[in-house]
PATOR-583538 format. One record per residue (C-alpha): y, x, z; residue in one letter. Coordinates in steps of 0.5 Angstrom, whole numbers, plus 500, padded with zeros to 3 digits. Layout:
% PATOR-583538
YXZA ...
***
This chain:
% PATOR-583538
500500500X 505506501X 503509495X 505502492X 511501495X 514508493X 512507486X 516500486X 522504488X 522508482X 525504476X 526498481X 533497478X 531497471X 528490470X 522491468X 516488472X 511493475X 504493473X 498497475X 495503471X 498509468X 504506465X 507502471X 513499466X 510500459X 516498455X 520503459X 515508459X 514507451X 521507449X 522514453X 518517447X 524516443X 527522447X 521526445X 522525437X 529526437X 529533441X 523535437X 527534431X 533537433X 529543436X 526544429X 532543424X 534548420X 540552423X 546556419X 544562423X 540565429X 545563434X 545556431X 538555431X 538557438X 543552440X 539547437X 532550440X 536549447X 539542446X 533540443X 529542449X 534538454X 533532450X 525533450X 526534458X 529527458X 523524455X 518527459X 523525466X 523518463X 516517461X 514520468X 519515472X 517509468X 510511467X 505514472X 511515477X 507521480X 511525486X 517529483X 518524477X 524522480X 527529481X 525531473X 528524471X 535525475X 535533473X 534532465X 540527464X 545532466X 541538462X 542534456X 549532457X 552538460X 550541453X 555537449X 560539454X 559547454X 558547447X 564544445X 568549450X 565554447X 568552440X 574551444X 574558447X 571562442X 565564446X 559567443X 552565444X 551569450X 557566454X 555559452X 548560454X 550563460X 555558462X 550552460X 545555465X 550556471X 552549470X 545546469X 542550475X 548547480X 546540477X 539541479X 540544486X 545538488X 540533485X 534536489X 538537495X 541530495X 537525491X 543520492X 547524488X 544523482X 548518479X 555521481X 552528478X 550524471X 557520471X 561527472X 557530467X 558525462X 565525463X 566532462X 562531456X 567526453X 573530456X 571536452X 569532445X 577529446X 579536447X 576538441X 577532437X 585533438X 585540436X 582538429X 575540431X 571535427X 571535419X 570527419X 571521423X 565518420X 560521425X 564521431X 565514430X 558512429X 557516435X 562512439X 559506437X 552508439X 554510446X 558503446X 552499444X 547503449X 552502455X 551494454X 544495453X 544499459X 548494463X 543488460X 537491462X 539492470X 535488475X 540482477X 543481470X 543474467X 539477461X 534481465X 527478463X 522482468X 515480464X 519481457X 517486451X 524486450X 527490455X 534492456X 533499459X 528500453X 533499448X 538503452X 533509451X 532508444X 540508443X 541514448X 536518444X 540516437X 546518440X 544525442X 541525435X 548523432X 552528436X 547534433X 549531426X 556532429X 555539431X 552541424X 558538421X 562542425X 558549424X 558548417X 566547416X 567553420X 570559416X 565564414X 568571417X 569576412X 564582411X 566589413X 568593407X 568586403X 
***
């Protein structure tokens, strides 16, 4: 009974009813696979150079970690699932903030990854030490990413408004789906195959994938430095 009550606490605010078996919230579990697909696509996408490929691999791994954490959180709900789930969210979002900051500051790949490891490490330590801080940490990470995106856009760091508009629309739709998928929402249907939180998984995975498209467009638009002796 104790194990069941602990399991019920995980995902309890995400509407879907709890079931016995390996996937306690089947819809929310299976929809988490979208992060795995998106992350694998990002990690294996061809880059313009070695540094760009490394950025893609790190970002792709962060997106994949969201899929693993979410699958554990809504699926078997083993001990430690909540920690992995809560640490993976800022891992992906903070990459966006640090990558934008690297462009603004003119950092190389080593400086960028050093800063990324530092901020993600701090976020993970905070979440592990105080599990109730996971919400504020994720919110702060998202705020930093949005602020960095705005700063980069104001500097003219985007080659086209269309990818950014698509990204904003996807994020907005994901937010609405997340609200609809909360327990207590008028649209919450615990036993339905249509789960708002599952839709949140699909849309946020699409948003993370769309941001990578924006990143690639920005990288392709950068002027190529002249070769020495050219």
